N, C-alpha and C positions, 0 to 999 in steps of 0.2 A: 639531539635528546634534552627533553626538556630539563630546566634546572631543578636540583632537587629539593630545593627550599620551595616549591610550589606545589598545592595540595595533590594528595593522589587522587586520583577519578578512576573505579572499574568501570569498565566496559563488558560487561556480558555479551558477550560477541557470536553472532551465526549470520546467514545471511539473513538480510534486512534491507531498512529503509536509509542506509549512511554506509560508506567504503570507510575501512580504518583510515585513508587517507584521508579521505574528504573529515572525518573524527579528528586527526591529529591537525588538520588546518586550522580547524576553529577552536582547537583548544592550545592555539599558539599561543605564549604567555599568559593564560590562565590557570592551567595546573598542567598534573605528571600523569598521563592516562595509562594504565593498564592494561590491559586486553586478557580476560577470563574465556578461553575457548580450547577449544577442540585443533590443535596445532597443526595435526595432518589430516584434519576432513578434507575430502577431496574437492569438495563447492567451496574452502574458504586457505586453501593452503596456495594459490597465486596470490592473492591480494594478502595475505600473510608474509609474503616473499618482499612484498614492495616494501614493507618499513621494519625489514630488518634494519638494526641498527639503532632505529626512530624513537621506540617503544617496545617496553618488554612487554612479553608475551607470557600466561602465565598458563600452561596446559591440564585444561582438567576432563581429558579421555579419561572415560572409566571412571570415574568419580561420582560419588554419590552425593545426594544434596548437603546432608551434613559434613562431608570433607572438601565440599565445595564452599560453604560456609566456614570452617575452618580455616582455608588456605585464604580466604578474602580477608577475615578478620589479622593475618599475619601479617596482610600487606598494610594495615593501616590508613586504610582508604577516609578520607574527608565526603567520600560520594560514590553511589552507585548508579548505572543504567544501560539500558539498553534500547538499541534501534530495530531488534529482532522479535516479532510475533512469537516463535517458538521458544522465547527464553524470558519472556515476563514474568511466568512464577519463580523460576531460578532464581530471577531477579530480584524479585519479593521476597523470595526466604534470605535473600542475601541481608538485605535493606535491614528486615527485622533481627536478624544475629547481629549485627554492625552498628544497629540504630541509625541508619540511615533513611533520607528521604526516600520513598518510593510508593507506589503501590503498597496497601495490605496485600495479606493471602488472600482475602476474602474478596478485594476487589479484584487482584491479578485473576481469580479462579473466574470469577463474572464476566471480567473482557476475554478471556478466552475459549469460555464455553457457551456455546449459543442458544442451549438450553436454558442454563442459570441465568444470565444475562436479560432475554423475551422473561423468564420470569420476576427478575428485580422489576426490571422494565413494569411490567403490568402488576407486581403487587404496589408498587410507589404510586398508579395512577399516572404514571407518564403515558404509557402507551400499552392498549393490550391487543396483541396480536397472535393467533391460532399456532400454535405449535407444540408438536409431538415427538417423544424418543420412539424411535426405529431400530433396531438392531437387524434382526433378520428378515429375509422379503415375506414371510408369512404372518408378520404384523403391519406388513402395508395396508390392508385393508382398515383394519381397525384405528390405525393412525390416520386415516384418510377422512376415515368418519368423525374424527374432532376437528379436524381442520378444512377439510374443504375441498373442492378441486377447483381450478388448478392447484399445483402446490408446488413447493421449490423445495428441494431434495438437496440436503447439503451434508457434509462431514461436522460430528457435534463440535471438532477440535477442528482447526485449518485457517487456512489464508487463501487470497490471489484466485479465488471462485475455483478451486481445484475440484472435482468430481462434483459439479454443483450442477443441476439441470431443472427444468420443470418437467411435471408428471402432471397427467389428467387423468389417469385411471388409476385403480390399485394393480390391472397388471400389469400396465408400465412402472408403476414403481416396485413390485418385484422384480421384473424383468433389469432394472436399473441398479437396486440394491445388491442383485447375484453378481453385476457385473464390477462393482464399485469394492464390492467387498472380499471376491474370491476368496484367497483360503482365509486372511486373516480377518478377524471381530473386530468391525470397528463400531462404532457407534454413529447415527446420524440422526437428524431433525428432519421434519416437515415440517416447513412453515406456511401460515396463511400467503400468498399471492400478493404481492401490493402495487395495483396495477395502475401505471405510471399515467401521466395526463401528457401529453407530448402540445399540448394549447400552453404549456407553463414555460416552455421554453422556447417553443419554436418549430419548425422543420428543419429535419438534419440535425439536432442537437440531441446530446441524453438526455432521458427524462429523471434522472438525479441528478446530484449536487455532493459536493461534501466540506464539510467544515473545519476547517485547521483550526485549533486552539491550542492554546498553553495557560493551564491551569497554577495558580499560584496561590496556596493557601486556600486549597479547595474552590478559589473563584477562578471562574475560566475565561479567557481573555482572546476574544476572537481575531485571529489572523487573519482570514481570509476565507471566504465563501468559492470555492472552487465551483467550476462548471466541468462538465464531459460529452466528449464525442460519443455517440450510439452506440451499445455494446456491440461487440459480436457474439450471436448466438452459443450456448444459449444464456450463458450470462456475463463474457470475458468483457475486463474493461478495458478502453481503448488509449485511456491519458487523462488530461488534463486540460482546462482552460483557465486562465486569468485576464479578466473579472468572470465572472459567470455573468450567462445572458439572461440575467434573472431581474424584475423590477425591485425598487428598493422596500415595501411592503412585504412581500415574497420573503426576500433576503432576512429582513425583520422574522418573519414567524419562525423561519427554519434557525434561525439562530437562537430563539428562543425555546424552541423543542429541544435543541443542542443542548443546549445548556439545562434546563432541567433533566436529560437523559446523562450526563457528565455528575449531576448531584445526587442522583437516583443511586448510581452506581459506587459512590465513596470516592470518587478519583480526586485529590488533594494535592498530588503533586504531575508535573511533565506535560509532556504534548500527550494530544487525541487528534484521534483522525477519524471524524464521525460520514458515514452516508447517510442521504434522507433521500426517498421517493418522493418526488412529488406525484401529488394523486388531487382526485379529482374533490376529494373531502379533507385535503389541506398537505403537509408535509407529513410522512411517517420515516423513523427510524429502520436504516436497515440493518445497521449493528454501527457497535462504538467500537473503538481500536485504542486503546492503551498507548500507545508509541505512533511514534512521526510515520505519516502516510508516506508510500514508497513514490520515488520522482518528486513529491509538493516541497521539500526543502529548495530544487534547484531551480522549481518555475516560479517559487515566490522570492525567492533571492534573482532573479532572472528580473522579475517585474518589478519589484518594489524597491529590493537593495537591503530585504530584512532577513538575516543570518538566523533560521530556525533551528538550525543544529547548534550553533553557539549559544542562542538559547535556551535549547534543551541542558546542556551541558552547567551552566550558570544555575538554571534551576536545582539540580542534581546535586549540585554543589550549596547551595543557600544563598546564592549572591541575588541580589536584585538584576532583575532583566527589564531592558526599555520597554516603554511602551510599544506593541505590535501595530502601529499607525505611520509607517513610513511613505512619503510621497512615492510615487510611481518611478521608477527607474525610468519606463519606457515611456513617459506620456500617457497617452491616451490610444497606446496601442493595444490589441491583444495579444496576448503571449499563448503559445500552446505546446503541447507534447502528445507526438501520437505512437501510440504503440505499432509494431507489423505484428498484429494476430490472427494466425492461420485461419480458415473457415474451416468450420467441421467436413465430416468425409476423407477418404485415405487418397489424398493428391502428392504431386510430383510437381514440386514449386520449381519454375524456372530459373537460369543462371542467374548470377549474381548482376551482371551487368545489366538486366531490368529493370533495378534498384537507381543504380547510377545515373539513370535521367532526372529521379524525384528531388535531385539536389537543383535539378535547374530551375522547377518549381518557382513562381515570385512567394516570398513571402517565408522560405524554408534557408534557416539557417546552414543547417546540418542533418547528416545522416548518419549514421552511427548504426553498424549492422552486424551482428555476430558472423563467424563464420559457417560456410554452409554445414561442416561436419555438427555445429553443434544445433543444426534446423530437425524440428518433430513438429509434426502437424497434428497429434492428437489432440482433438477438443477438451478433454479430461484434465490436462494441464493447466487449464485455465489460462490466467494470465502470465504466469512462469513460461508458458508457450512462445511468448513474443522471440521474434528474429530479430528484432532491432528495434530503435526508435526513433523519432523525426522533431527536431526542436525548431522552433523560430515565431513568427509574430507578425503580423497584418493589422491592418486599418481598423476593422471592423469585422463584428460576427458574422455579418455578412456574406463579407470576403472570406474568413474563413471556411462557409460554407460553399461554397464556390471551390475553394480550394480542396475539402475532403471530398468532394464528388469527383476532381480531376485525379485526386491519390486511389479513390476506392476502382473507379476505372484502369490505373495503370495496373493498381496491385492486381485485380480481376486478371488481366493478361499473365502475370508474372506467376499466379497461385493456380491458374491452367497450365503451367508450363510451356508457354512459349519459348523458343531455339531463338536466341542468340549469341554473337562472340562472349566467352565471359573473361572479365578481367584478373589480372593476377593477383592475389592474397598475399600481404604479409601480416606474419603475427598473429595473435589473437584475434585481432579484430578491424575493420575497416572505416574508417571515418571519409564524406565527402564532405566538403564545404564550401558556403557561398559568402562565407564573412568571417573575417579576422579577429573579429568584434565580441564573437561567440563566447560566454564566460564558460571555461573549466573549472567546473567547481566540485 
């Protein structure tokens, strides 16, 4: 338990980019953490049990915004932060009520509403991207007339590419809307499709990057430009690569665009994760996220030694942060993460033993896989449908490309359900590792 003399930091917690254990590790000697969350929520219960006795948990189950703000105020916080997309607006409300540093309510709204964000970027002159609101299938034709085809259909509010796909006609758009909406009425947006230029990064690589930044009193500080392996259709992200395989001039253009977007959205404090498409017309904003990106802290710290979670906590408390320009920890090597994302369609994956051999491939340090009862193959779950993560490093981007080809070949057998001997599973996950040096972050 943290010393009572330390300042109190509220973490409005939900599924996101930092676990409670990771947050407590970064907070050691810095602050006393109180988690505001739904204590018995099924997706949070296990990780909250892991911190029992090490941090206070304030239960906000069934509380409205006003009640949460009053509870937060009673805890006499020195700062508030969230690592969850789903809690940005609530955190902004707490910050306003308690007079703490975080996104304003207006900024939090633009960061969590894809339509408002496109409108703000357009009105500021940063980037004009066709975008139309759509809820009912009967609105598909008129929305596509504004945006053009093909277009990207996605929820107005959401993350992880859930229910996100490409549509090429009004009929296809109507069909997808009907499937996505079901009985629930949800708002969607149709966005102009930003066509990537594979020549910007080379074969076997994703045609987009992300920029990881810390925002200090309205000024963005770039931590990293992160490369990507190719997407799994329709738009499911498969990991991160550091450093990105882009020339310095292109990286400069990407950062310049990202910083203009950050300022246009009024972001003053905290971390941002901005996805940027590399097109023949130059870099284009896919979206700006007002929090630390998923898996980003791990690969940044593994590659450079810089602790973004600790930096986010310090910013929330109003403490100075070190300049995010550390020397690479792993020298000239290329660090990567690769998510095991099921392909589309109804598949019956093979037994877990088919994944065990992945750890034997040169460059892979750790294979972390969920137990089979947690596997799903529905593409609509987006990135959240990953069944595992591979971590490692190689000497060059070309070597990584070769490794990814080998991975995709082996995973193809697994997704087709090739039958071999199945290993014994222990606990909630299994790790196969080649290296005792892998940092457990």
